[in-house]
KOLVOLUM-812263 format. One line per field, with one value per residue (C-alpha): residue number from 1; residue in one letter; chain; x, y, z. Coordinates in Angstrom, 2 decimals, padded with zeros to 5 digits. Example, Ala and Ser with C-alpha at 12.3 -4.5 7.8 and 13.67 -1.06 7.14 Angstrom:
// KOLVOLUM-812263
i = 1/2
aa = a/s
ch = A/A
px = 012.30/013.67
py = -004.50/-001.06
pz = 007.80/007.14
***
This chain:
// KOLVOLUM-812263
i = 1/2/3/4/5/6/7/8/9/10/11/12/13/14/15/16/17/18/19/20/21/22/23/24/25/26/27/28/29/30/31/32/33/34/35/36/37/38/39/40/41/42/43/44/45/46/47/48/49/50/51/52/53/54/55/56/57/58/59/60/61/62/63/64/65/66/67/68/69/70/71/72/73/74/75/76/77/78/79/80/81/82/83/84/85/86/87/88/89/90/91/92/93/94/95/96/97/98/99/100/101/102/103/104/105/106/107/108/109/110/111/112/113/114/115/116/117/118/119/120/121/122/123/124/125/126/127/128/129/130/131/132/133/134/135/136/137/138/139/140/141/142/143/144/145/146/147/148/149/150/151/152/153/154/155/156/157/158/159/160/161/162/163/164/165/166/167/168/169/170/171/172/173/174/175/176/177/178/179/180/181/182/183/184/185/186/187/188/189/190/191/192/193/194/195/196/197/198/199/200/201/202/203/204/205/206/207/208/209/210/211/212/213/214/215/216/217/218/219/220/221/222/223/224/225/226/227/228/229/230/231/232/233/234/235/236/237/238/239/240/241/242/243/244/245/246/247/248/249/250/251/252/253/254/255/256/257/258/259/260/261/262/263/264/265/266/267/268/269/270/271/272/273/274/275/276/277/278/279/280/281/282/283/284/285/286/287/288/289/290/291/292/293/294/295/296/297/298/299/300/301/302/303/304/305/306/307/308/309/310/311/312/313/314/315/316/317/318/319/320/321/322/323/324/325/326/327/328/329/330/331/332/333/334/335/336/337/338/339/340/341/342/343/344/345/346/347/348/349/350/351/352/353/354/355/356/357/358/359/360/361/362/363/364/365/366/367/368/369/370/371/372/373/374/375/376/377/378/379/380/381/382/383/384/385/386/387/388/389/390/391/392/393/394/395/396/397/398/399/400/401/402/403/404/405/406/407
aa = x/x/x/x/x/x/x/x/x/x/x/x/x/x/x/x/x/x/x/x/x/x/x/x/x/x/x/x/x/x/x/x/x/x/x/x/x/x/x/x/x/x/x/x/x/x/x/x/x/x/x/x/x/x/x/x/x/x/x/x/x/x/x/x/x/x/x/x/x/x/x/x/x/x/x/x/x/x/x/x/x/x/x/x/x/x/x/x/x/x/x/x/x/x/x/x/x/x/x/x/x/x/x/x/x/x/x/x/x/x/x/x/x/x/x/x/x/x/x/x/x/x/x/x/x/x/x/x/x/x/x/x/x/x/x/x/x/x/x/x/x/x/x/x/x/x/x/x/x/x/x/x/x/x/x/x/x/x/x/x/x/x/x/x/x/x/x/x/x/x/x/x/x/x/x/x/x/x/x/x/x/x/x/x/x/x/x/x/x/x/x/x/x/x/x/x/x/x/x/x/x/x/x/x/x/x/x/x/x/x/x/x/x/x/x/x/x/x/x/x/x/x/x/x/x/x/x/x/x/x/x/x/x/x/x/x/x/x/x/x/x/x/x/x/x/x/x/x/x/x/x/x/x/x/x/x/x/x/x/x/x/x/x/x/x/x/x/x/x/x/x/x/x/x/x/x/x/x/x/x/x/x/x/x/x/x/x/x/x/x/x/x/x/x/x/x/x/x/x/x/x/x/x/x/x/x/x/x/x/x/x/x/x/x/x/x/x/x/x/x/x/x/x/x/x/x/x/x/x/x/x/x/x/x/x/x/x/x/x/x/x/x/x/x/x/x/x/x/x/x/x/x/x/x/x/x/x/x/x/x/x/x/x/x/x/x/x/x/x/x/x/x/x/x/x/x/x/x/x/x/x/x/x/x/x/x/x/x/x/x/x/x/x/x/x/x/x/x/x/x/x/x/x/x/x/x/x
ch = A/A/A/A/A/A/A/A/A/A/A/A/A/A/A/A/A/A/A/A/A/A/A/A/A/A/A/A/A/A/A/A/A/A/A/A/A/A/A/A/A/A/A/A/A/A/A/A/A/A/A/A/A/A/A/A/A/A/A/A/A/A/A/A/A/A/A/A/A/A/A/A/A/A/A/A/A/A/A/A/A/A/A/A/A/A/A/A/A/A/A/A/A/A/A/A/A/A/A/A/A/A/A/A/A/A/A/A/A/A/A/A/A/A/A/A/A/A/A/A/A/A/A/A/A/A/A/A/A/A/A/A/A/A/A/A/A/A/A/A/A/A/A/A/A/A/A/A/A/A/A/A/A/A/A/A/A/A/A/A/A/A/A/A/A/A/A/A/A/A/A/A/A/A/A/A/A/A/A/A/A/A/A/A/A/A/A/A/A/A/A/A/A/A/A/A/A/A/A/A/A/A/A/A/A/A/A/A/A/A/A/A/A/A/A/A/A/A/A/A/A/A/A/A/A/A/A/A/A/A/A/A/A/A/A/A/A/A/A/A/A/A/A/A/A/A/A/A/A/A/A/A/A/A/A/A/A/A/A/A/A/A/A/A/A/A/A/A/A/A/A/A/A/A/A/A/A/A/A/A/A/A/A/A/A/A/A/A/A/A/A/A/A/A/A/A/A/A/A/A/A/A/A/A/A/A/A/A/A/A/A/A/A/A/A/A/A/A/A/A/A/A/A/A/A/A/A/A/A/A/A/A/A/A/A/A/A/A/A/A/A/A/A/A/A/A/A/A/A/A/A/A/A/A/A/A/A/A/A/A/A/A/A/A/A/A/A/A/A/A/A/A/A/A/A/A/A/A/A/A/A/A/A/A/A/A/A/A/A/A/A/A/A/A/A/A/A/A/A/A/A/A/A/A/A/A/A
px = -056.23/-057.56/-056.19/-057.79/-057.13/-057.10/-057.22/-056.19/-054.87/-051.28/-049.87/-049.56/-053.27/-051.90/-053.79/-052.30/-053.34/-052.24/-052.86/-052.57/-053.30/-055.97/-058.56/-061.32/-062.19/-062.25/-058.71/-057.67/-058.86/-057.39/-053.81/-053.95/-054.75/-051.99/-049.90/-050.85/-053.26/-056.67/-058.64/-061.06/-061.96/-061.36/-062.47/-061.46/-059.83/-062.22/-065.10/-067.07/-068.03/-065.99/-065.97/-066.75/-064.77/-064.48/-065.72/-062.60/-062.78/-066.59/-066.13/-063.43/-065.15/-068.33/-066.24/-064.34/-064.45/-062.71/-063.75/-063.75/-060.76/-058.74/-059.46/-058.30/-055.19/-054.37/-055.10/-052.35/-049.87/-049.76/-049.75/-046.80/-044.65/-044.98/-043.94/-040.82/-039.80/-040.78/-042.35/-046.19/-045.43/-042.83/-045.13/-047.80/-045.51/-044.19/-047.68/-048.59/-045.33/-046.41/-049.65/-051.12/-054.58/-055.17/-058.11/-055.93/-052.67/-054.91/-056.43/-053.31/-051.60/-054.34/-053.69/-050.15/-050.93/-053.20/-050.67/-048.29/-050.63/-050.98/-053.85/-053.02/-053.50/-057.22/-058.50/-057.04/-058.81/-062.37/-062.63/-063.33/-066.70/-064.74/-063.57/-066.24/-066.22/-064.59/-061.70/-061.14/-061.20/-059.05/-056.17/-056.82/-056.30/-053.06/-051.77/-052.35/-050.51/-047.79/-048.67/-050.53/-048.60/-050.11/-053.96/-053.62/-053.07/-055.57/-058.10/-056.90/-057.27/-060.96/-061.73/-060.37/-062.34/-065.80/-064.83/-064.49/-067.88/-069.49/-067.89/-068.91/-072.81/-072.42/-070.69/-073.34/-076.21/-075.33/-076.11/-079.33/-080.32/-078.96/-080.87/-084.41/-083.70/-082.83/-086.11/-088.13/-086.55/-087.64/-090.99/-091.44/-090.06/-092.26/-095.85/-094.26/-092.85/-094.23/-097.67/-098.90/-098.10/-100.64/-103.43/-103.76/-104.13/-106.96/-108.91/-110.04/-110.87/-114.42/-114.34/-114.73/-110.83/-110.71/-110.55/-106.99/-105.92/-108.17/-106.54/-103.06/-103.67/-104.93/-102.36/-099.72/-101.64/-101.64/-097.84/-096.96/-099.39/-098.12/-094.46/-093.93/-096.84/-095.91/-092.26/-093.74/-096.07/-093.41/-090.78/-093.11/-094.14/-090.61/-089.32/-092.28/-091.25/-087.57/-088.60/-090.78/-088.36/-085.99/-087.79/-087.99/-091.22/-090.66/-087.09/-088.47/-091.27/-088.88/-086.57/-089.40/-090.69/-086.95/-086.86/-089.98/-090.08/-088.62/-085.72/-084.88/-084.71/-082.22/-080.13/-080.32/-079.58/-076.65/-075.49/-075.92/-074.62/-071.00/-070.64/-071.67/-069.52/-066.76/-066.58/-066.53/-063.71/-061.58/-062.40/-062.22/-059.01/-057.34/-057.95/-061.20/-063.83/-066.73/-069.60/-067.61/-067.60/-071.12/-071.93/-070.02/-071.09/-074.84/-073.31/-072.52/-075.79/-077.97/-081.11/-082.97/-084.00/-080.34/-079.28/-082.18/-081.31/-077.46/-078.14/-079.68/-077.22/-074.68/-076.87/-077.38/-073.48/-073.21/-075.83/-073.33/-075.29/-074.44/-075.00/-075.46/-078.43/-079.77/-078.96/-080.67/-083.86/-085.39/-084.23/-082.63/-079.21/-078.87/-079.01/-075.15/-074.21/-075.50/-074.32/-070.78/-071.30/-071.84/-069.08/-066.89/-067.84/-067.77/-064.19/-062.92/-062.56/-065.13/-062.87/-062.02/-065.54/-066.78/-064.13/-065.14/-069.07/-068.20/-066.04/-068.96/-071.84/-069.78/-069.01/-072.98/-073.83/-071.86/-073.37/-076.81/-076.09/-074.66/-077.71/-080.25/-078.44/-078.61/-081.97/-083.33/-081.96/-083.85/-087.06/-086.44/-085.94/-089.12/-091.04/-089.61/-090.15/-093.93/-094.95/-093.23/-094.83/-098.07/-097.76/-096.88/-099.13/-101.90/-101.10/-100.60/-103.87/-105.56/-103.22/-104.27/-108.05/-107.69/-106.45/-109.14/-111.73/-109.87/-109.47
py = -109.39/-111.46/-114.16/-117.42/-120.65/-123.76/-127.50/-129.55/-132.86/-133.34/-135.94/-138.42/-137.85/-136.43/-133.44/-129.64/-126.70/-123.18/-119.50/-117.94/-114.81/-114.18/-111.99/-114.18/-118.05/-119.07/-117.59/-119.25/-122.80/-122.06/-121.21/-124.37/-126.82/-125.34/-126.28/-129.74/-129.70/-130.63/-128.30/-129.51/-126.47/-122.89/-119.98/-116.32/-115.85/-114.23/-116.19/-116.59/-119.24/-122.70/-124.34/-127.93/-130.51/-130.90/-127.28/-126.06/-128.83/-128.41/-124.67/-124.34/-126.83/-124.75/-121.59/-123.04/-126.56/-128.78/-128.87/-131.61/-129.73/-129.83/-133.76/-134.41/-132.11/-134.31/-137.80/-136.82/-135.02/-137.93/-140.41/-138.71/-138.08/-141.60/-142.95/-140.60/-142.88/-140.39/-142.26/-141.05/-138.38/-137.02/-136.49/-135.11/-132.53/-131.43/-130.84/-129.15/-126.76/-126.07/-125.52/-121.66/-122.48/-122.76/-125.40/-127.73/-127.24/-128.04/-130.79/-132.61/-131.68/-133.53/-136.64/-136.36/-136.15/-138.99/-140.96/-140.41/-141.69/-144.98/-144.74/-145.83/-143.82/-145.29/-145.10/-141.61/-140.64/-142.48/-139.67/-137.54/-137.58/-135.93/-139.60/-142.05/-145.45/-146.43/-144.20/-145.70/-149.42/-148.85/-147.28/-150.21/-152.57/-150.43/-150.45/-154.30/-155.24/-152.56/-150.84/-147.55/-145.22/-147.00/-147.58/-143.70/-142.98/-145.43/-143.07/-139.94/-142.08/-142.99/-139.39/-137.67/-139.75/-138.98/-135.32/-135.44/-137.14/-134.68/-131.58/-133.24/-133.30/-129.94/-128.64/-129.89/-128.16/-124.84/-123.72/-125.24/-123.64/-120.14/-120.59/-121.14/-118.53/-116.13/-117.11/-116.85/-113.18/-112.15/-113.18/-111.25/-108.45/-108.63/-108.91/-106.19/-103.48/-103.82/-105.00/-102.29/-099.72/-101.33/-100.59/-096.99/-097.80/-100.40/-098.41/-096.12/-098.51/-098.63/-102.37/-105.56/-107.19/-110.78/-113.07/-114.09/-110.88/-109.57/-112.19/-111.19/-107.82/-108.69/-110.95/-108.40/-105.55/-108.04/-108.85/-105.11/-104.35/-107.49/-108.24/-109.78/-111.77/-112.92/-113.70/-115.96/-117.51/-118.47/-119.36/-120.83/-124.21/-125.61/-124.25/-126.19/-129.08/-128.60/-128.84/-131.82/-133.95/-133.16/-135.09/-138.88/-139.32/-137.06/-138.39/-142.24/-140.80/-138.87/-142.38/-143.91/-141.68/-141.42/-144.97/-144.59/-141.65/-142.80/-140.21/-139.67/-143.21/-144.30/-141.61/-142.38/-146.28/-145.18/-143.02/-145.35/-148.20/-146.09/-144.95/-148.38/-150.72/-148.19/-148.09/-152.11/-152.13/-150.00/-151.69/-155.45/-154.66/-153.45/-156.23/-155.39/-158.10/-158.54/-158.38/-155.13/-153.61/-154.16/-152.56/-149.45/-149.52/-149.21/-146.30/-144.62/-145.16/-141.97/-143.88/-145.53/-148.62/-149.05/-149.12/-151.55/-154.03/-153.73/-154.53/-157.77/-158.75/-158.51/-160.69/-163.10/-163.38/-163.99/-166.87/-168.24/-167.27/-165.22/-161.56/-161.49/-163.30/-161.35/-157.97/-159.12/-159.92/-156.69/-155.11/-151.95/-152.68/-152.82/-156.71/-156.29/-155.18/-157.95/-160.61/-159.31/-159.32/-163.11/-163.81/-162.25/-164.26/-167.68/-166.62/-165.27/-161.54/-159.62/-156.44/-156.69/-157.27/-154.47/-151.98/-152.90/-152.16/-148.76/-147.93/-148.82/-147.23/-143.94/-143.72/-144.30/-142.34/-139.22/-139.94/-139.75/-136.48/-135.07/-136.38/-135.04/-131.59/-131.66/-132.39/-129.96/-126.58/-126.80/-127.55/-124.85/-122.47/-123.54/-123.09/-119.49/-118.86/-120.15/-117.78/-114.60/-115.68/-116.15/-112.79/-110.60/-112.12/-111.33/-108.06/-107.60/-109.37/-106.26/-103.41/-105.29/-105.29/-101.59/-100.65/-102.45/-100.73/-097.16/-098.27
pz = -076.60/-073.59/-071.46/-072.25/-069.77/-071.65/-071.04/-074.05/-074.90/-076.55/-079.07/-076.13/-075.06/-072.25/-070.66/-070.55/-068.70/-069.65/-070.47/-073.98/-075.37/-078.03/-079.27/-078.63/-077.96/-081.47/-081.88/-079.05/-080.22/-083.63/-082.21/-079.84/-082.90/-085.02/-081.88/-082.09/-079.16/-079.08/-077.01/-074.34/-072.71/-073.00/-071.08/-070.31/-067.26/-064.94/-065.97/-069.36/-071.60/-072.12/-075.47/-075.24/-076.15/-080.28/-080.59/-082.21/-085.24/-085.90/-085.52/-088.20/-090.87/-090.49/-091.05/-093.87/-095.63/-097.39/-101.16/-103.75/-105.40/-101.95/-101.82/-105.30/-104.67/-101.56/-103.24/-106.34/-104.09/-101.07/-103.93/-105.89/-102.62/-101.51/-104.69/-104.54/-101.17/-098.90/-095.78/-094.75/-092.06/-094.16/-097.10/-094.66/-093.46/-096.79/-098.12/-094.85/-095.45/-098.91/-098.71/-098.58/-097.31/-093.74/-093.71/-095.65/-093.65/-090.41/-092.26/-092.82/-089.61/-087.98/-090.03/-089.32/-085.45/-085.57/-087.52/-084.78/-082.39/-083.95/-086.32/-089.83/-092.67/-093.52/-090.05/-089.87/-093.28/-091.83/-089.23/-091.68/-094.12/-097.22/-097.82/-099.42/-098.27/-101.45/-100.76/-097.74/-098.55/-101.38/-099.09/-096.78/-099.52/-100.37/-096.98/-096.36/-099.75/-099.20/-102.31/-101.06/-103.55/-106.36/-104.66/-104.14/-107.76/-108.92/-106.76/-108.23/-111.84/-110.32/-109.38/-112.65/-114.61/-112.75/-112.83/-116.61/-116.96/-114.46/-116.66/-119.99/-118.72/-117.31/-120.61/-122.54/-120.72/-120.48/-124.02/-124.33/-120.77/-121.85/-124.99/-123.21/-120.52/-123.54/-125.22/-121.80/-121.28/-125.01/-124.42/-121.13/-122.69/-125.73/-123.57/-121.19/-123.30/-127.01/-126.73/-124.36/-126.72/-129.11/-126.74/-127.31/-131.02/-130.34/-128.08/-131.21/-133.27/-132.71/-133.29/-131.10/-131.06/-131.63/-128.48/-128.56/-128.68/-125.96/-124.03/-124.95/-123.98/-120.74/-120.06/-120.81/-118.59/-115.76/-115.86/-116.21/-113.16/-110.94/-111.67/-108.34/-108.02/-111.72/-110.66/-107.95/-110.15/-112.58/-109.59/-107.13/-108.80/-109.87/-106.13/-104.56/-106.45/-105.69/-102.15/-102.47/-104.38/-101.36/-098.77/-098.58/-100.13/-103.06/-103.75/-103.73/-106.25/-108.52/-108.42/-109.72/-112.01/-113.60/-114.71/-116.57/-118.44/-121.78/-122.65/-119.11/-118.18/-120.78/-119.47/-115.61/-116.66/-118.48/-115.76/-112.96/-114.73/-115.53/-111.85/-110.65/-112.37/-112.49/-108.67/-108.74/-111.06/-109.24/-105.92/-107.17/-109.24/-105.97/-103.61/-102.08/-101.93/-104.23/-101.41/-100.24/-103.56/-104.20/-100.87/-101.51/-104.96/-103.71/-102.05/-105.03/-106.83/-106.74/-107.52/-104.58/-106.83/-107.88/-104.09/-103.23/-106.23/-105.23/-101.71/-102.89/-104.97/-102.04/-099.78/-102.87/-103.68/-099.51/-100.08/-102.83/-105.97/-108.96/-108.80/-112.62/-112.63/-109.50/-111.36/-114.52/-112.95/-112.68/-115.61/-114.02/-115.74/-119.63/-120.58/-122.23/-118.71/-116.60/-119.44/-119.42/-115.67/-115.62/-118.28/-116.12/-112.76/-114.84/-116.08/-112.70/-114.42/-112.44/-112.44/-115.92/-117.56/-114.97/-116.43/-119.93/-119.23/-117.54/-120.44/-122.91/-121.34/-120.39/-124.18/-124.81/-122.51/-123.96/-127.22/-125.65/-123.97/-127.39/-129.40/-126.62/-126.74/-130.39/-130.57/-127.51/-129.16/-132.16/-129.91/-127.74/-130.81/-132.32/-129.20/-128.89/-132.62/-132.24/-129.07/-130.21/-133.81/-132.46/-130.53/-133.87/-136.12/-133.84/-133.39/-137.35/-138.17/-136.11/-137.63/-141.07/-140.20/-139.24/-142.67/-144.32/-142.57/-143.30/-146.91
***
């Protein structure tokens, strides 16, 4: 334990100086934040390095971060507590008291402190990158309309819907990928373990082996002699492609190709339509202006071409034009989606129509995933069977030819 002198701000933004005992500077910063103080400078008595302003907050989120599950739990719990009649600061204190996760306790404590300092709930949330513009806009609409608990429950429902869709996609992908991995491993074992045993048999044949068998034996021998290089050859190209597609240029090319490859384009189109229109539905139905909803929807889109189109639609709306016509111009969205949106604009029921669009294409997306996995599984099995069968038949044909010679 050491003595540390500190300078920190309290809840009234008044500077406080003092001394405390702690094992190190990091622990001292955490202890100050637990007391509701924001450290500006911490230094060991007798000299040493001092911590710059805001270091404690950055350090904490580097060591342990809030996860998506924490944000979903926070949304559900704060909505339920407010709905039960508690004031916002009381609800935050209850959550802090009953949480067993230090980073979550500190997060809720900081929110409570910011609200005591005079910030609104939406402004306080805006200080954290964990909350999207959509989240903050809905909270702001709830504050302005006096219906914050209901808005938080809407956000919780929105989060649950997308979590369910994400889990569905992941679950549908697990078995085909597992099947492909097992088949690939079986082929590697066949080439590196079983084929070399035939080499001794073939060496004493006294006749030339078929070209395909010679190539198979050479490949098996090379893989067995260079396992690390083989792994690099197999893993290197996918890793290189992954690294390239994370660059700005690579991401742009990937977004472009994803909308032009036949099967993949339908999947991407349905997924983006579901995400974007679900977001617009939640925002518009909760009092957010359509132009702001479109801008936030562009941030939800993963594909850059959809973001560009939504930004253009936002400008068109601000100029007094219909967004349904603008969105239908480039055929990125399904025709049914843009037609229903146009109907919603004419009838003044944009939010309701966006909800119907999202429901329809979410159902269609799940059906496409189901059909795709049903088609991919037999294709993988067939490919594995063809490769393994080719190797086995090649070996058997040579063995049978030996028997014919011996006979």
